[in-house]
PLY file of the C-alpha trace (Angstrom):
ply
format ascii 1.0
element vertex 76
property float x
property float y
property float z
element edge 75
property int vertex1
property int vertex2
end_header
16.16 -9.46 -31.23
16.43 -11.94 -28.32
13.39 -14.06 -27.45
12.26 -12.92 -23.98
9.19 -15.19 -23.70
10.96 -17.51 -21.22
12.37 -14.72 -19.06
9.83 -15.52 -16.34
11.79 -18.74 -15.70
15.16 -16.97 -15.22
16.79 -15.81 -13.01
15.42 -17.59 -9.94
13.05 -15.31 -8.11
12.56 -12.99 -11.07
9.37 -11.66 -9.47
11.76 -9.59 -7.32
13.81 -8.28 -10.25
13.43 -4.79 -11.68
14.66 -4.10 -15.21
16.27 -0.66 -15.18
18.06 -0.43 -18.54
18.43 -2.01 -21.92
21.42 -2.02 -24.23
21.22 -1.30 -27.96
17.43 -1.53 -28.34
16.85 -4.73 -26.38
20.03 -6.57 -27.35
20.23 -7.32 -23.63
18.85 -5.82 -20.42
20.06 -5.07 -16.92
17.93 -5.96 -13.90
18.49 -5.64 -10.18
17.27 -8.20 -7.66
15.26 -6.33 -5.02
14.78 -8.56 -1.98
11.63 -8.13 0.13
13.80 -7.79 3.26
17.04 -5.89 3.78
19.94 -7.69 2.09
23.70 -7.19 2.03
23.74 -7.50 -1.78
21.29 -6.77 -4.56
22.67 -8.61 -7.58
22.56 -6.92 -10.97
21.83 -9.36 -13.80
22.68 -9.11 -17.45
19.80 -10.78 -19.33
19.56 -11.76 -22.98
16.46 -13.72 -23.92
16.20 -16.52 -21.37
19.95 -16.49 -20.60
21.48 -14.43 -17.80
24.56 -13.91 -15.71
25.34 -11.95 -12.54
27.12 -8.81 -13.71
27.70 -7.34 -10.23
26.84 -8.15 -6.62
25.35 -4.72 -5.95
24.20 -1.60 -7.76
27.29 0.25 -6.47
29.54 -2.45 -7.92
27.55 -2.24 -11.18
28.12 1.53 -11.36
31.86 1.07 -10.79
31.98 -1.41 -13.67
29.81 0.84 -15.86
32.02 3.87 -15.32
35.08 1.81 -16.23
33.44 0.31 -19.36
34.03 -3.20 -18.02
33.63 -6.27 -20.20
31.60 -7.91 -17.39
28.68 -5.73 -18.44
28.51 -7.21 -21.92
26.99 -10.50 -22.94
29.71 -12.72 -24.35
0 1
1 2
2 3
3 4
4 5
5 6
6 7
7 8
8 9
9 10
10 11
11 12
12 13
13 14
14 15
15 16
16 17
17 18
18 19
19 20
20 21
21 22
22 23
23 24
24 25
25 26
26 27
27 28
28 29
29 30
30 31
31 32
32 33
33 34
34 35
35 36
36 37
37 38
38 39
39 40
40 41
41 42
42 43
43 44
44 45
45 46
46 47
47 48
48 49
49 50
50 51
51 52
52 53
53 54
54 55
55 56
56 57
57 58
58 59
59 60
60 61
61 62
62 63
63 64
64 65
65 66
66 67
67 68
68 69
69 70
70 71
71 72
72 73
73 74
74 75
């Protein structure tokens, strides 16, 4: 199981991130960046322990990738 103790340090501004799903019992998680003000994009992050990457620039883009079983949604 990944070590999530340092997750508060990643990604930048994580106090505005909402974890909405996990994959394979916490192998990695998906979180969306919810900005306090209206924003053009709300990035969806793929997080594993204290490592992360932007999986999609918006929730709509994330859903398109999810429905197509895209490799971008997996931690490599």
